[in-house]
C-alpha positions as CSV (number, residue, x, y, z in Angstrom):
1,M,0.0,0.0,0.0
2,N,1.3,3.5,-0.9
3,I,0.9,5.5,2.3
4,A,0.1,9.2,2.0
5,P,2.4,11.6,4.0
6,V,-0.7,13.0,5.9
7,A,-1.3,9.4,7.2
8,Y,2.1,9.5,8.9
9,R,1.3,12.7,10.6
10,Y,-1.9,11.3,12.1
11,A,-0.1,8.0,13.0
12,R,2.7,10.0,14.7
13,S,0.1,11.9,16.8
14,V,-1.6,8.7,17.9
15,M,1.8,7.1,18.7
16,E,2.8,10.1,20.8
17,L,-0.5,9.9,22.7
18,A,-0.2,6.1,23.2
19,L,3.4,6.5,24.5
20,E,2.2,9.3,26.8
21,K,-0.6,7.1,28.2
22,G,1.6,4.0,28.3
23,Q,-0.6,2.0,25.9
24,L,1.6,1.7,22.9
25,D,1.3,-2.1,22.5
26,A,-2.5,-2.0,23.0
27,V,-2.9,0.7,20.3
28,Q,-0.5,-1.2,18.0
29,G,-2.7,-4.3,18.3
30,D,-5.8,-2.1,17.6
31,M,-4.1,-0.6,14.5
32,R,-3.1,-4.0,13.3
33,L,-6.8,-5.1,13.6
34,V,-8.0,-2.0,11.8
35,A,-5.5,-2.4,9.0
36,G,-6.3,-6.1,8.6
37,T,-10.1,-5.5,8.6
38,C,-9.9,-2.7,6.1
39,A,-7.6,-4.7,3.8
40,A,-9.9,-7.7,4.0
41,S,-13.2,-5.9,3.4
42,R,-13.7,-4.2,0.0
43,D,-17.1,-3.0,1.2
44,L,-15.5,-1.2,4.2
45,Q,-13.0,0.5,1.8
46,V,-15.9,1.6,-0.5
47,L,-17.9,2.9,2.5
48,L,-15.0,4.9,3.8
49,K,-14.5,6.5,0.4
50,S,-18.2,7.1,-0.3
51,P,-19.3,10.8,-0.3
52,V,-22.9,9.6,-0.3
53,V,-22.8,8.1,3.2
54,K,-23.0,10.7,5.9
55,P,-20.2,11.0,8.5
56,D,-22.5,10.2,11.4
57,A,-23.5,6.9,9.6
58,K,-19.9,6.1,9.0
59,G,-19.1,6.7,12.6
60,R,-21.9,4.4,13.7
61,I,-20.8,1.7,11.3
62,L,-17.2,1.9,12.5
63,E,-18.4,1.7,16.1
64,Q,-20.4,-1.5,15.2
65,I,-17.4,-3.0,13.5
66,F,-14.7,-2.1,16.0
67,G,-16.8,-1.4,19.2
68,G,-15.4,-3.4,22.1
69,K,-12.5,-4.7,20.0
70,V,-10.3,-1.5,20.2
71,G,-9.3,0.6,23.1
72,P,-10.4,4.1,23.9
73,I,-7.5,5.8,22.2
74,T,-8.1,4.1,18.9
75,S,-11.9,4.5,19.2
76,S,-11.5,8.3,19.9
77,F,-9.1,8.6,17.0
78,M,-11.4,7.0,14.6
79,G,-14.1,9.4,15.8
80,I,-11.9,12.4,15.1
81,L,-11.1,11.1,11.6
82,V,-14.8,10.8,10.8
83,R,-15.6,14.2,12.3
84,K,-12.9,15.8,10.2
85,G,-14.0,14.0,7.0
86,R,-10.7,12.1,6.8
87,E,-12.1,8.6,7.4
88,V,-10.7,7.5,4.0
89,L,-7.3,7.7,5.6
90,L,-8.1,5.2,8.3
91,P,-6.4,2.1,6.6
92,H,-3.4,4.3,5.6
93,V,-3.0,5.6,9.1
94,A,-3.2,2.1,10.6
95,E,-0.4,0.9,8.2
96,A,1.7,4.0,8.9
97,F,1.2,3.5,12.6
98,N,2.4,-0.1,12.3
99,E,5.5,1.0,10.4
100,L,6.3,3.7,13.0
101,Y,5.8,1.2,15.8
102,K,8.3,-1.2,14.2
103,L,10.8,1.7,13.8
104,H,10.3,2.7,17.4
105,K,10.8,-0.9,18.6
106,G,13.8,-1.5,16.3
107,I,12.1,-4.1,14.2
108,V,13.1,-4.5,10.5
109,S,10.6,-6.1,8.2
110,V,12.1,-8.6,5.8
111,Q,9.9,-10.0,3.0
112,V,11.2,-12.9,1.1
113,T,9.3,-14.0,-2.1
114,S,10.4,-17.3,-3.6
115,A,9.0,-19.8,-6.1
116,V,9.0,-22.6,-3.5
117,P,8.9,-22.5,0.3
118,L,12.2,-21.7,1.9
119,D,14.1,-24.5,3.7
120,D,15.8,-23.8,7.1
121,K,19.2,-23.2,5.5
122,A,17.9,-20.5,3.1
123,R,15.8,-19.0,5.9
124,A,19.0,-18.7,8.1
125,Q,21.0,-17.2,5.2
126,V,18.3,-14.5,4.6
127,R,18.1,-13.8,8.3
128,A,21.9,-13.5,8.5
129,M,22.0,-11.1,5.5
130,A,19.3,-8.9,7.1
131,E,21.1,-8.9,10.5
132,S,24.4,-7.9,8.8
133,R,22.7,-4.9,7.1
134,H,20.8,-3.9,10.3
135,P,22.9,-5.0,13.3
136,G,21.3,-5.0,16.7
137,R,17.7,-4.8,15.3
138,T,15.0,-7.5,15.5
139,I,14.2,-9.2,12.2
140,D,10.6,-9.8,11.3
141,L,10.8,-12.3,8.5
142,Q,7.7,-12.8,6.2
143,E,7.8,-15.5,3.5
144,L,5.7,-15.4,0.4
145,V,5.5,-18.0,-2.4
146,D,5.0,-17.0,-6.0
147,A,5.4,-19.7,-8.6
148,E,5.7,-17.1,-11.4
149,L,9.3,-16.2,-10.2
150,I,10.4,-19.6,-11.6
151,G,13.3,-19.7,-9.2
152,G,15.5,-17.6,-7.0
153,L,14.6,-15.1,-4.3
154,N,13.3,-11.5,-4.1
155,I,14.2,-10.0,-0.8
156,R,12.9,-6.7,0.6
157,I,14.7,-5.5,3.7
158,G,13.1,-2.3,4.8
159,D,13.2,-0.1,1.7
160,E,16.0,-2.1,0.0
161,Q,15.3,-4.8,-2.6
162,V,17.5,-7.6,-3.8
163,D,16.0,-9.3,-6.8
164,G,17.8,-12.6,-7.7
165,T,14.8,-14.3,-9.4
166,V,15.0,-16.2,-12.6
167,S,12.1,-14.2,-14.0
168,R,14.0,-11.0,-13.4
169,R,17.1,-12.4,-15.1
170,L,15.1,-13.5,-18.1
171,A,13.5,-10.0,-18.3
172,D,17.0,-8.5,-18.2
173,L,18.2,-10.9,-21.0
174,R,15.1,-10.0,-23.1
175,R,15.9,-6.3,-22.7
176,E,19.6,-6.9,-23.7
177,F,18.6,-8.9,-26.8
178,S,16.2,-6.2,-27.9
179,K,19.2,-3.7,-28.0
180,N,21.1,-6.0,-30.5
181,P,23.4,-3.7,-32.5
182,Y,24.1,-6.4,-35.1
183,I,20.7,-6.3,-36.7
184,P,21.1,-4.2,-39.8
185,A,18.5,-1.5,-40.4
186,I,16.4,-2.1,-43.4
């Protein structure tokens, strides 16, 4: 998800309040729930974007969905977003909060995409590479399987990407062959 800069401002404000109240982990759990719910429900995304649905109705719907499942800080924050007409930012703010939380706790997200599931040796090598690039930080390893990669690994460490997939190499070869200087112009 491409997160808007304004979402980081809101997320930073919620994080400061959560730190001040000593409820950072609780709010992070709430934001993870909000982000997951918004990502899983296309209807909720459409509702949040809809200019036809009145803000008070959106607030009631959010209360029905998240009431009793999120703490008072998160609930109040969602109410503020709705009152200000910024409810469309809710999924983005939740994602931004989760990123800021990881940064605050010293956690580095590592996403590994491979054609087949990783074995223990490959998993250990990826973890070692991530730890060498970010010493002293906790590594959060997420594994994805995508058969279209044919082989190899695509590794994202924070905002860095190492693409060693066969499909990428084939695309590079295709590009090089398209620049063939030996084909005479007709």
